GUBAMI-686726 format. One record per residue: chain; residue in one letter; x, y, z of N, C-alpha, C in turn. Coordinates in Angstrom, 2 decimals, m for minus. Each point is the difference from the previous one (the first is absolute). Layout:
(atom A, a, (X, Y, Z), (X, Y, Z), (X, Y, Z))
...
//
This chain:
(atom A, x, (155.71, 78.80, 113.96), (0.95, 0.98, 0.49), (1.37, m0.64, 0.05))
(atom A, x, (0.94, 0.59, m0.69), (1.37, m0.50, 0.05), (0.69, 0.64, 1.18))
(atom A, x, (0.67, m0.80, 0.79), (0.69, 0.53, 1.17), (1.31, 0.64, m0.42))
(atom A, x, (0.31, 1.11, 0.63), (1.23, 0.70, m0.31), (m0.13, 0.97, m1.16))
(atom A, x, (m1.20, 0.14, m0.55), (m0.20, 0.95, m1.09), (m0.86, 1.14, 0.50))
(atom A, x, (0.02, 1.08, m0.74), (m0.80, 1.16, 0.37), (m1.48, m0.31, m0.20))
(atom A, x, (m0.80, 0.28, 0.99), (m1.43, m0.26, m0.06), (m0.73, 1.33, 0.11))
(atom A, x, (m1.02, 0.18, m0.79), (m0.78, 1.24, 0.03), (m0.66, 0.15, 1.36))
(atom A, x, (m0.21, 1.24, 0.41), (m0.62, 0.28, 1.29), (m1.43, m0.50, 0.03))
(atom A, x, (m0.70, 0.05, m1.11), (m1.40, m0.40, m0.05), (m0.16, m1.49, m0.30))
(atom A, x, (1.06, m0.75, 0.10), (m0.01, m1.43, m0.29), (m0.92, m0.73, 0.99))
(atom A, x, (m0.93, m0.85, m0.46), (m0.93, m0.66, 0.92), (0.70, m0.96, 0.97))
(atom A, x, (1.11, m0.59, m0.41), (0.71, m0.92, 0.89), (0.50, 0.72, 1.24))
(atom A, x, (0.39, 1.25, m0.17), (0.51, 0.76, 1.13), (m1.08, 0.23, 1.05))
(atom A, x, (m1.20, 0.33, m0.44), (m1.10, 0.25, 0.95), (m0.35, m1.28, 0.75))
(atom A, x, (m0.05, m1.13, m0.71), (m0.32, m1.27, 0.65), (1.09, m0.37, 0.99))
(atom A, x, (1.25, 0.17, m0.41), (1.12, m0.31, 0.88), (m0.02, 0.90, 1.23))
(atom A, x, (m0.40, 1.23, m0.19), (m0.11, 0.94, 1.12), (m1.04, m0.46, 1.00))
(atom A, x, (m1.15, m0.50, m0.48), (m1.06, m0.47, 0.90), (0.43, m1.26, 0.74))
(atom A, x, (0.63, m0.92, m0.71), (0.38, m1.28, 0.61), (1.15, 0.17, 0.99))
(atom A, x, (0.98, 0.85, m0.34), (1.18, 0.11, 0.84), (m0.04, 1.17, 0.97))
(atom A, x, (m1.12, 0.68, 0.11), (m0.09, 1.06, 1.00), (0.05, m0.63, 1.39))
(atom A, x, (0.30, 0.82, 0.98), (0.10, m0.51, 1.37), (m1.25, m0.76, 0.42))
(atom A, x, (m1.15, 0.61, m0.19), (m1.25, m0.63, 0.43), (m0.42, m1.10, m0.96))
(atom A, x, (0.31, 0.14, m1.28), (m0.35, m1.03, m0.96), (0.68, m1.32, 0.32))
(atom A, x, (1.27, 0.04, 0.34), (0.74, m1.21, 0.37), (m0.62, m0.64, 1.23))
(atom A, x, (m0.33, 0.81, 0.99), (m0.56, m0.54, 1.24), (m1.41, m0.55, m0.20))
(atom A, x, (m0.81, 0.66, m0.83), (m1.36, m0.49, m0.26), (0.06, m1.32, m0.76))
(atom A, x, (0.83, m0.06, m1.03), (0.12, m1.25, m0.76), (0.50, m1.13, 0.90))
(atom A, x, (0.94, 0.29, 0.87), (0.50, m1.01, 0.92), (m1.05, m0.48, 0.98))
(atom A, x, (m0.82, 0.93, 0.49), (m1.06, m0.37, 0.95), (m1.08, m0.82, m0.70))
(atom A, x, (m0.33, 0.34, m1.24), (m1.06, m0.73, m0.71), (0.50, m1.34, m0.54))
(atom A, x, (1.29, m0.21, m0.04), (0.54, m1.28, m0.45), (m0.37, m1.11, 0.98))
(atom A, x, (m0.25, 0.38, 1.24), (m0.40, m0.98, 1.03), (m1.47, m0.38, m0.11))
(atom A, x, (m0.78, 0.70, m0.82), (m1.41, m0.33, m0.18), (m0.87, 1.23, m0.01))
(atom A, x, (m1.31, m0.23, m0.15), (m0.98, 1.09, m0.05), (m0.06, 0.69, 1.36))
(atom A, x, (m0.07, 1.32, m0.04), (m0.08, 0.77, 1.25), (m1.00, 1.13, m0.15))
(atom A, x, (m0.58, 0.36, 1.14), (m0.86, 1.17, 0.03), (0.84, 1.24, 0.19))
(atom A, x, (m0.60, 1.16, m0.24), (0.73, 1.26, 0.09), (0.63, 0.17, 1.38))
(atom A, x, (m0.77, m0.24, 1.05), (0.51, 0.19, 1.35), (1.15, m0.96, 0.31))
(atom A, x, (m0.06, m1.22, m0.55), (1.09, m0.96, 0.21), (1.28, 0.49, m0.70))
(atom A, x, (m0.16, 0.55, m1.20), (1.15, 0.56, m0.71), (0.61, 1.16, 0.79))
(atom A, x, (m0.87, 0.81, 0.55), (0.47, 1.16, 0.77), (0.81, m0.44, 1.21))
(atom A, x, (m0.44, m1.07, 0.66), (0.74, m0.52, 1.16), (1.28, m0.72, m0.43))
(atom A, x, (m0.02, m0.65, m1.18), (1.15, m0.77, m0.45), (1.14, 0.89, m0.49))
(atom A, x, (m0.34, 1.21, m0.44), (1.02, 0.91, m0.53), (0.17, 1.15, 0.99))
(atom A, x, (1.08, 0.00, 0.76), (0.18, 1.04, 1.01), (0.27, 1.36, m0.64))
(atom A, x, (m0.48, 1.04, 0.65), (0.26, 1.40, m0.37), (m0.67, 0.46, m1.29))
(atom A, x, (m0.85, m0.79, m0.62), (m0.67, 0.47, m1.21), (m1.25, 0.78, 0.41))
(atom A, x, (m0.21, 1.14, m0.64), (m1.20, 0.78, 0.28), (m1.16, m0.55, m0.84))
(atom A, x, (m1.22, 0.33, 0.39), (m1.17, m0.45, m0.76), (0.06, 0.53, m1.43))
(atom A, x, (0.42, 1.26, m0.14), (0.07, 0.61, m1.32), (0.97, m0.76, m0.91))
(atom A, x, (1.21, m0.29, 0.50), (1.00, m0.68, m0.82), (m0.41, m1.44, m0.31))
(atom A, x, (m0.60, m0.67, 0.96), (m0.45, m1.37, m0.25), (m1.09, m0.01, m1.07))
(atom A, x, (m0.93, 0.92, 0.10), (m1.08, 0.09, m0.99), (0.55, 0.33, m1.38))
(atom A, x, (0.90, 0.98, m0.09), (0.59, 0.35, m1.29), (0.77, m1.16, m0.60))
(atom A, x, (0.76, m0.71, 0.83), (0.80, m1.12, m0.49), (m0.90, m1.13, m0.49))
(atom A, x, (m1.04, m0.32, 0.78), (m0.92, m1.06, m0.42), (m0.71, 0.37, m1.30))
(atom A, x, (m0.40, 1.26, m0.15), (m0.68, 0.43, m1.23), (0.92, m0.10, m1.21))
(atom A, x, (1.26, 0.44, 0.17), (0.92, m0.06, m1.15), (0.33, m1.45, m0.36))
(atom A, x, (0.16, m0.87, 1.00), (0.27, m1.41, m0.29), (m1.22, m0.68, m0.61))
(atom A, x, (m1.20, 0.40, 0.43), (m1.23, m0.55, m0.59), (m0.14, 0.46, m1.45))
(atom A, x, (0.30, 1.26, m0.26), (m0.09, 0.53, m1.36), (1.00, m0.69, m0.93))
(atom A, x, (1.19, m0.32, 0.52), (1.02, m0.68, m0.81), (m0.29, m1.49, m0.18))
(atom A, x, (m0.99, m0.52, 0.72), (m0.37, m1.40, m0.16), (0.73, m0.96, 0.93))
(atom A, x, (0.60, 0.53, 1.07), (0.72, m0.86, 0.94), (m0.87, m0.43, 1.18))
(atom A, x, (m1.03, 0.78, 0.31), (m0.82, m0.25, 1.18), (m1.47, m0.07, m0.40))
(atom A, x, (m0.72, m0.97, 0.60), (m1.46, m0.08, m0.12), (m0.61, 0.65, 1.22))
(atom A, x, (m1.05, 0.78, m0.21), (m0.74, 0.61, 1.11), (m1.41, m0.55, m0.05))
(atom A, x, (m0.43, m0.58, 1.11), (m1.34, m0.55, 0.06), (m0.73, 0.63, 1.19))
(atom A, x, (m1.04, 0.79, m0.32), (m0.79, 0.65, 1.04), (m1.26, m0.83, 0.25))
(atom A, x, (m0.22, m0.35, 1.26), (m1.20, m0.77, 0.37), (m1.05, 0.97, 0.52))
(atom A, x, (m1.23, m0.14, m0.49), (m1.07, 0.94, 0.39), (m0.60, m0.33, 1.37))
(atom A, x, (0.77, 0.22, 1.03), (m0.50, m0.18, 1.36), (0.25, 1.28, 0.76))
(atom A, x, (m0.58, 0.08, 1.17), (0.20, 1.20, 0.82), (0.73, m0.42, 1.25))
(atom A, x, (1.14, 0.55, 0.31), (0.82, 0.92, m0.78), (0.59, m0.72, m1.20))
(atom A, x, (0.34, 0.74, m1.05), (0.49, m0.64, m1.23), (1.32, m0.73, 0.24))
(atom A, x, (0.11, m1.16, m0.62), (1.24, m0.79, 0.08), (0.64, 0.02, m1.37))
(atom A, x, (1.28, 0.33, m0.04), (0.73, 0.03, m1.27), (1.19, m0.93, 0.15))
(atom A, x, (0.09, m0.96, m0.91), (1.10, m0.95, 0.00), (0.93, 0.31, m1.16))
(atom A, x, (1.28, m0.16, 0.25), (1.01, 0.20, m1.03), (0.78, m1.30, m0.17))
(atom A, x, (0.25, m0.36, m1.25), (0.80, m1.18, m0.30), (0.83, 0.27, m1.25))
(atom A, x, (0.99, m0.83, m0.24), (0.84, 0.16, m1.18), (m0.61, m0.71, m1.20))
(atom A, x, (0.14, 0.61, m1.15), (m0.35, m0.65, m1.25), (1.17, m0.91, m0.38))
(atom A, x, (m0.15, m0.86, m1.00), (1.15, m0.80, m0.43), (1.20, 0.88, m0.40))
(atom A, x, (m0.27, 1.12, m0.66), (1.07, 0.93, m0.36), (0.64, 0.60, 1.26))
(atom A, x, (m0.84, 0.36, 0.96), (0.50, 0.55, 1.26), (0.81, m1.01, 0.79))
(atom A, x, (m0.39, m1.26, m0.08), (0.75, m1.05, 0.70), (1.40, m0.15, m0.60))
(atom A, x, (0.09, 0.07, m1.33), (1.31, m0.07, m0.66), (0.88, 1.17, 0.44))
(atom A, x, (m0.58, 1.19, 0.00), (0.77, 1.18, 0.40), (0.41, m0.09, 1.47))
(atom A, x, (m0.92, m0.45, 0.85), (0.29, m0.09, 1.43), (1.11, m1.00, 0.29))
(atom A, x, (0.02, m1.11, m0.73), (1.07, m0.99, 0.19), (1.36, 0.59, m0.38))
(atom A, x, (0.02, 0.77, m1.06), (1.27, 0.62, m0.41), (0.44, 1.08, 0.97))
(atom A, x, (m0.95, 0.77, 0.49), (0.33, 1.05, 0.97), (0.49, m0.65, 1.30))
(atom A, x, (m0.64, m1.09, 0.41), (0.44, m0.68, 1.22), (1.40, m0.57, m0.19))
(atom A, x, (0.29, m0.54, m1.19), (1.35, m0.51, m0.26), (1.04, 1.12, 0.11))
(atom A, x, (m0.34, 1.18, m0.51), (0.90, 1.14, 0.11), (0.17, 0.42, 1.46))
(atom A, x, (m1.10, m0.02, 0.77), (0.07, 0.35, 1.41), (0.85, m1.01, 0.77))
(atom A, x, (m0.14, m1.29, m0.32), (0.81, m1.02, 0.65), (1.48, 0.18, m0.33))
(atom A, x, (0.30, 0.30, m1.27), (1.39, 0.23, m0.40), (0.57, 1.20, 0.75))
(atom A, x, (m0.82, 1.06, 0.14), (0.45, 1.20, 0.70), (0.30, m0.31, 1.46))
(atom A, x, (m0.90, m0.74, 0.66), (0.22, m0.35, 1.40), (1.26, m0.85, 0.17))
(atom A, x, (0.26, m0.85, m0.96), (1.17, m0.87, 0.06), (1.31, 0.78, m0.16))
(atom A, x, (m0.04, 1.09, m0.75), (1.21, 0.76, m0.30), (0.16, 1.30, 0.78))
(atom A, x, (m0.75, 0.18, 1.06), (0.12, 1.20, 0.83), (1.42, 0.15, 0.55))
(atom A, x, (0.65, m1.06, 0.51), (1.37, 0.18, 0.50), (0.98, 0.46, m1.09))
(atom A, x, (m0.18, m0.51, m1.23), (0.87, 0.42, m1.10), (m0.18, 1.48, m0.31))
(atom A, x, (m1.23, 0.46, 0.01), (m0.28, 1.41, m0.27), (0.55, 0.87, 1.13))
(atom A, x, (m0.15, m0.46, 1.24), (0.53, 0.75, 1.15), (1.52, 0.11, m0.10))
(atom A, x, (0.67, m1.08, m0.42), (1.46, 0.04, m0.17), (0.38, 0.97, m1.12))
(atom A, x, (m0.77, 0.02, m1.08), (0.26, 0.94, m1.09), (m0.19, 1.44, 0.46))
(atom A, x, (m1.02, 0.24, 0.83), (m0.22, 1.35, 0.55), (1.20, 0.43, 0.83))
(atom A, x, (0.48, m0.90, 0.87), (1.13, 0.33, 0.88), (1.26, 0.29, m0.83))
(atom A, x, (0.24, m0.81, m1.03), (1.18, 0.21, m0.85), (m0.10, 1.33, m0.74))
(atom A, x, (m1.17, 0.32, m0.50), (m0.20, 1.26, m0.71), (0.20, 1.18, 0.94))
(atom A, x, (m0.61, m0.08, 1.19), (0.13, 1.09, 0.97), (1.45, 0.21, 0.42))
(atom A, x, (0.75, m1.10, 0.15), (1.42, 0.11, 0.38), (0.79, 0.64, m1.14))
(atom A, x, (m0.33, m0.35, m1.25), (0.69, 0.55, m1.15), (m0.31, 1.48, m0.19))
(atom A, x, (m1.22, 0.40, 0.31), (m0.43, 1.37, m0.26), (0.11, 0.92, 1.22))
(atom A, x, (0.58, m0.50, 1.10), (0.13, 0.82, 1.21), (0.93, 1.17, m0.31))
(atom A, x, (m0.27, 1.17, 0.61), (0.86, 1.15, m0.27), (1.41, m0.26, 0.50))
(atom A, x, (0.98, 0.47, m0.75), (1.40, m0.16, 0.37), (0.31, 0.97, 1.11))
(atom A, x, (0.61, m0.47, 1.10), (0.32, 0.94, 1.09), (1.05, 1.02, m0.45))
(atom A, x, (m0.19, 1.24, 0.42), (0.94, 1.06, m0.36), (1.25, m0.10, 0.87))
(atom A, x, (1.13, 0.40, m0.58), (1.23, 0.05, 0.79), (m0.07, 1.19, 0.93))
(atom A, x, (0.39, m0.21, 1.22), (0.00, 1.09, 0.96), (1.27, 0.82, m0.18))
(atom A, x, (m0.17, 1.29, m0.06), (1.14, 0.92, m0.07), (m0.15, 1.01, 1.12))
(atom A, x, (1.05, 0.74, 0.24), (m0.05, 1.00, 1.07), (m1.09, 1.03, m0.30))
(atom A, x, (m0.15, 0.37, m1.27), (m1.00, 1.00, m0.36), (m1.42, m0.53, 0.21))
(atom A, x, (m0.22, m1.29, m0.25), (m1.36, m0.53, 0.17), (m0.38, m0.17, 1.46))
(atom A, x, (1.02, m0.03, 0.90), (m0.29, m0.14, 1.43), (m0.31, 1.33, 0.66))
(atom A, x, (0.35, 1.11, m0.65), (m0.31, 1.31, 0.57), (m1.49, 0.27, m0.06))
(atom A, x, (m0.53, 0.74, 0.94), (m1.43, 0.34, m0.08), (m0.28, 0.82, m1.24))
(atom A, x, (m1.23, m0.06, m0.50), (m0.33, 0.71, m1.25), (0.27, 1.49, 0.06))
(atom A, x, (m0.17, 0.62, 1.18), (0.22, 1.45, 0.08), (1.47, 0.36, m0.16))
(atom A, x, (0.91, m0.94, 0.31), (1.43, 0.29, m0.09), (0.56, m0.29, m1.38))
(atom A, x, (m0.77, m0.68, m0.84), (0.47, m0.32, m1.34), (m0.05, 1.24, m0.88))
(atom A, x, (0.94, 0.08, m0.91), (0.01, 1.14, m0.92), (m1.18, m0.11, m0.94))
(atom A, x, (m0.64, 1.11, m0.21), (m1.13, 0.00, m0.92), (0.52, 0.14, m1.42))
(atom A, x, (m0.62, m0.71, m0.90), (0.47, 0.14, m1.38), (m0.36, 1.37, m0.56))
(atom A, x, (0.90, 0.53, m0.78), (m0.25, 1.30, m0.62), (m0.88, m0.20, m1.22))
(atom A, x, (m0.85, 0.95, m0.20), (m0.90, m0.09, m1.14), (0.41, 0.99, m1.05))
(atom A, x, (m0.56, m0.15, m1.14), (0.29, 0.94, m1.07), (1.13, m0.51, m0.86))
(atom A, x, (0.53, 0.89, m0.81), (1.09, m0.42, m0.89), (1.32, 0.39, 0.60))
(atom A, x, (1.01, m0.74, m0.30), (1.37, 0.26, 0.44), (0.13, 0.07, 1.52))
(atom A, x, (m0.84, m0.72, 0.73), (0.10, m0.04, 1.45), (m0.46, 1.27, 0.69))
(atom A, x, (m0.67, 0.90, m0.68), (m0.46, 1.25, 0.61), (m1.48, m0.10, 0.32))
(atom A, x, (m0.38, 0.75, 1.00), (m1.43, 0.12, 0.29), (m0.59, 0.91, m1.05))
(atom A, x, (m1.17, m0.32, m0.46), (m0.57, 0.88, m1.03), (m0.33, 1.37, 0.59))
(atom A, x, (0.40, 1.00, m0.70), (m0.25, 1.37, 0.45), (m1.37, 0.46, m0.47))
(atom A, x, (m0.20, 1.29, m0.01), (m1.29, 0.51, m0.48), (m0.18, m0.36, m1.48))
(atom A, x, (m1.22, m0.03, m0.38), (m0.30, m0.39, m1.37), (0.66, 0.94, m0.98))
(atom A, x, (0.77, m0.57, m0.88), (0.69, 0.82, m0.99), (m0.42, m0.46, m1.38))
(atom A, x, (m1.26, 0.12, m0.24), (m0.48, m0.40, m1.32), (0.48, 0.99, m1.02))
(atom A, x, (0.61, m0.53, m0.98), (0.49, 0.86, m1.07), (m1.13, 0.22, m0.98))
(atom A, x, (m0.24, 1.23, m0.31), (m1.05, 0.29, m0.96), (0.57, m0.13, m1.39))
(atom A, x, (m0.79, m0.61, m0.82), (0.42, m0.13, m1.39), (m0.20, 1.33, m0.71))
(atom A, x, (0.87, 0.27, m0.92), (m0.16, 1.27, m0.73), (m1.32, 0.03, m0.75))
(atom A, x, (m0.60, 1.15, 0.03), (m1.26, 0.16, m0.71), (m1.20, m0.38, 0.83))
(atom A, x, (0.22, m0.48, 1.18), (m1.11, m0.38, 0.88), (m0.05, 0.99, 1.16))
(atom A, x, (m1.06, 0.01, 0.68), (m0.12, 0.89, 1.14), (m0.93, 1.16, m0.31))
(atom A, x, (0.00, 0.96, 0.88), (m0.90, 1.14, m0.17), (0.47, 0.87, m1.15))
(atom A, x, (m0.85, 0.22, m0.92), (0.33, 0.86, m1.12), (m0.80, 1.29, 0.14))
(atom A, x, (0.61, 1.01, m0.38), (m0.72, 1.28, 0.02), (m0.70, 0.17, m1.33))
(atom A, x, (m1.20, 0.44, 0.11), (m0.72, 0.26, m1.22), (0.34, 1.39, m0.50))
(atom A, x, (0.18, 0.04, m1.23), (0.31, 1.33, m0.56), (m1.29, 0.80, m0.09))
(atom A, x, (0.13, 1.26, 0.30), (m1.19, 0.86, m0.06), (m0.15, 0.55, m1.38))
(atom A, x, (m1.15, 0.10, m0.41), (m0.26, 0.53, m1.35), (m0.20, 1.45, 0.02))
//
């Protein structure tokens, strides 16, 4: 995939990038970078994730080859998740991006403040007319030439309208 070029919507790189850089994908990869974890440990390590989203994220990362799932046949069943070598490479890059983001939060906040100051609405000049209550202000006239529109004066085109049928 060349960066900065148009990429097809069905491009496989886009789907993989979507799985890795999704909100929960980033957090799952980061949590598994610390080592093998069980499902319940992942759930506790990632705040606010629902069971459904955690399961969907783990399945998509497993399908893409980033996560290993190992189910042990005991009662209750134990399922361990760990990173594959490919998943470890992706997780290290995602963590580097997360570290860079955390380092540059003040710069982004300053950019937000500068943008907001630049885009703030310009205050209107106060005039005597703008200080009067709305009921005292003159209402704009509607219609053409400053007149209120009168009754409908549709002009009929010649040859149109009710025609009398000739009797035979």
